[in-house]
C-alpha positions as CSV (number, residue, x, y, z in Angstrom):
1,Q,12.4,-8.7,14.4
2,V,9.5,-7.2,12.4
3,Q,10.1,-6.3,8.8
4,L,7.7,-4.9,6.2
5,V,9.4,-4.7,2.9
6,E,7.6,-2.9,0.0
7,S,8.5,-3.2,-3.7
8,G,7.0,-2.5,-7.1
9,G,7.2,1.3,-7.1
10,G,8.6,3.1,-10.1
11,L,8.0,5.7,-12.8
12,V,4.9,5.4,-14.9
13,Q,3.0,7.5,-17.3
14,A,-0.6,8.8,-16.4
15,G,-3.0,6.2,-17.2
16,G,-0.7,3.4,-16.5
17,S,-0.6,0.7,-13.8
18,L,1.7,-0.6,-11.1
19,R,1.4,-3.3,-8.5
20,L,2.9,-2.7,-5.2
21,S,3.8,-5.6,-2.8
22,C,4.6,-5.7,0.9
23,S,6.2,-8.8,2.4
24,A,5.9,-9.1,6.2
25,S,8.0,-11.1,8.6
26,G,8.2,-11.3,12.4
27,I,4.4,-10.8,12.8
28,M,1.4,-13.0,12.9
29,F,0.3,-11.8,9.5
30,T,-3.1,-13.3,9.6
31,I,-4.3,-11.4,12.6
32,N,-3.1,-8.1,11.4
33,D,-5.0,-5.4,9.5
34,M,-2.8,-4.3,6.6
35,G,-2.8,-0.9,5.0
36,W,-1.2,1.2,2.3
37,Y,-0.5,4.9,3.0
38,R,1.2,7.5,0.9
39,Q,3.0,10.8,1.4
40,A,3.3,13.4,-1.3
41,P,6.1,16.0,-1.1
42,G,5.1,18.7,1.4
43,K,1.8,16.8,2.5
44,Q,1.0,14.6,5.4
45,R,0.8,10.9,5.1
46,E,-2.6,9.7,4.1
47,L,-4.5,6.4,4.1
48,V,-4.8,4.8,0.6
49,A,-6.4,1.5,1.4
50,V,-6.8,-1.1,4.2
51,I,-7.7,-4.7,4.3
52,T,-8.7,-6.3,7.6
53,S,-7.7,-9.7,8.9
54,G,-11.2,-10.6,7.9
55,Y,-10.7,-9.3,4.3
56,R,-12.9,-6.3,4.6
57,T,-11.5,-3.5,2.6
58,N,-11.7,0.3,2.7
59,Y,-10.4,2.9,0.4
60,A,-9.7,6.7,0.2
61,D,-12.3,8.4,-2.0
62,S,-9.6,9.5,-4.3
63,V,-8.6,6.0,-5.4
64,K,-12.0,4.1,-5.3
65,G,-12.5,2.3,-8.6
66,R,-8.8,2.6,-9.5
67,F,-6.9,0.7,-6.8
68,T,-7.5,-2.7,-5.3
69,I,-5.9,-4.0,-2.1
70,S,-5.5,-7.7,-1.5
71,R,-3.7,-10.0,0.7
72,D,-2.2,-13.5,0.5
73,N,-1.8,-15.0,4.0
74,S,0.1,-18.0,2.6
75,K,2.8,-15.6,1.5
76,N,2.6,-13.0,4.3
77,T,2.1,-10.4,1.6
78,V,-0.3,-7.5,0.9
79,Y,-0.7,-6.0,-2.5
80,L,-1.9,-2.8,-4.0
81,Q,-2.9,-2.9,-7.6
82,M,-3.1,0.6,-9.0
83,N,-4.7,1.4,-12.3
84,S,-5.5,4.5,-14.2
85,L,-2.7,6.3,-12.4
86,K,-2.8,10.1,-12.2
87,P,0.1,12.6,-11.4
88,E,-1.6,13.2,-8.0
89,D,-0.9,9.7,-7.1
90,T,2.8,10.5,-6.9
91,G,4.3,9.9,-3.5
92,V,6.1,7.5,-1.2
93,Y,3.8,4.5,-0.5
94,Y,4.2,2.8,2.8
95,C,3.0,-0.5,4.0
96,N,1.4,-0.7,7.5
97,A,0.5,-3.5,9.9
98,R,-1.7,-3.1,12.7
99,Y,-2.7,-5.3,15.6
100,R,-2.3,-3.6,19.0
101,V,1.0,-2.3,17.8
102,V,1.6,-0.5,14.4
103,Y,4.5,-1.3,12.2
104,W,5.7,0.6,9.0
105,G,7.7,-0.3,6.1
106,Q,10.5,1.8,4.6
107,G,8.4,3.0,1.7
108,T,8.6,2.7,-2.1
109,Q,8.5,5.7,-4.5
110,V,5.7,6.0,-7.1
111,T,6.1,8.7,-9.7
112,V,3.3,9.3,-12.2
113,S,4.3,11.6,-15.1
114,S,1.7,13.7,-17.0
């Protein structure tokens, strides 16, 4: 059974930081590309950052220079370090694993107050 479990969300003031974690089980973590997506109220889900199995990274323009995605294959975990948070970063953040099949976590809420 595949499980992606996100944690680390919460309420933070603008300018603050949060670190999200996504722990994966039931998949061969090392061969999966891992991503973070977010969905704000009334908006479509959007890509935030992705890290491939080969450790290449890609970011949405809106988070470049503020967010960092990383992975620890020994712990089957992907992280999203979020700095200089803005109110527009508010949303539910979802973890995603992709290798032929796409899996999603249940999401973790991030709220940034102004």
